[in-house]
N, C-alpha and C positions, 0 to 999 in steps of 0.2 A: 544261322539258318535253321529253321525248324524241320522236323521230319515230315516227309510227304505223307499225305493221307492214303493209306492202303487198306484194302479189305482182305480178309483171309477166309477161305472156305476149305473145309475138309476135302481132300482129294477123292474123286470118284474112282472106282476100280478101273474104269476104262481110260483113266489118265495116267496110270502107273508107267506105261511105256514112255510117255513124254518126260515124266520125272526121271526114269532110269537113263534116258538119253542125255538129259541135261546134267545129271550127276556124273555119268561116265565121261562126258566131254570135259568136265571140270576136274576129273581125277578123283572123284569121291566114291566111296563104297556103294555098290548096288546089290550085292549078293543076298542080302536079307530083307529087301524092301517089302516082300509079301508076307513076312513072318508075323505071327500074332503080336499084339502089343505095340506096334509101330503106328503112330499117327502122323500123317503128312498133310500139309496145307499148301494151297495154291495162293500166292499173293498177287493181287491185281490193283490197278489204279481204280479210281471211281468210275472210269469209262470202260472197265473190264479189259484193260490192256495187261497181258501177262507180264509180271515182273520177275517171278521166280518161285521157289519152293522151299519148304523147311519142314523139319520133323522133330518129334519128341518121342521119347520112351519114358513113361512115368513109372517109377518104382518107389512106392510109398511117398515119403516127403521129399524125394529127390527126383530130378528129371535129367535125362541125357538129351541135350540139344544136339541134333544131328541133321545131316543132309541139307544144310543151308546153301542154296545156290541162287544167285541173282544172275539173270541172263545178261550176257556181255553188253548189249546196247543200253541196258538200264543201270549199269554200275556207275558209281561215283556221283550219285544224285541223292544220297540219304536213304535209298530203298533198303539197303542191308540193315542199317540201324533200325528203321521202322519195322522190318520183318522180325528182327530179333526181339524187339519190344512186344510185338504181337505174340511170339512164342513164349516169352517170359510171362506175359499176362495169362496165357492159357495154362501154363504150368502152375501159376499161383492159384488160378481158379480151381485147379484139380488138387489143391492142398499141398503143393510142393513148397518147400522153404529154401531150396537151393537148386541151381542148375549147374550141370557139369558138361564139359565138351572136350573133344580131342581135335587138335589142328596141326597140320604140318606147314601151313602157309599163312594163316590169318591171325597169328598171335597179336600183332600190333592193333589190328581192327578190333578184336575182342577186348583187348586191354583198354582201349578208348571207351568201351561200353561198360567198364567196371568189372570185367573178369580178371581174376588174379591167377597166376600160375600156381600150381600146387604139386606136391609130390604124389606119385601114384599110390603110395601106401596110405595116403589120407582119404582116398576115394572110397565111398561106401561100398560094401561088398556087392550089393545088388547092381550097382553101376559097373563095377569091375567084371561082373559075370555076364554083361551084355556081349553079344557077338561083336559089336563094333569095338568095344574096349578090349576084349580078349583075343580077337582074331583078325578083324577086318582092317583096323588101323595099325600102322607100324609102331613098334615099341618106342621109336624115336619121336613120336608125335607128342606135342606139348599138351599137358592136361591143365585145364583152367576151370575155375568155379566162380560162381557169384551167388551171394545170398539174396533172396527175393524179399521184397517188402510185403508186409501183411501177414 
């Protein structure tokens, strides 16, 4: 089964409350959403039905994939995979060669998408210094990475 066709558009400032509510309901960090350097997208179907949200923090040639949430009624239809692909493409367009992420619940999902677990010591310093890595996610969270094509 192929990935569904989704569109991604940068989140407007007036949509951050919806993003924060969706993330909080899913148990994901919300404390630094308004901080500089965070880019968030809204994912929709071609008929503008909201699927979910995702974010990136770009640090040189590395990107931290963060705050991916697919709304519960939209899960298990390939929308998560399609959303991650859109985020990876955006990271690659911004010159990133690798994406990194932290997860406490989605390791199998990301492994199916080509992400490999890695030791925290292998993570670039700029990614380690992010609020999500340093403070918002628990130390027990799995760290995963994927090299980007191009």
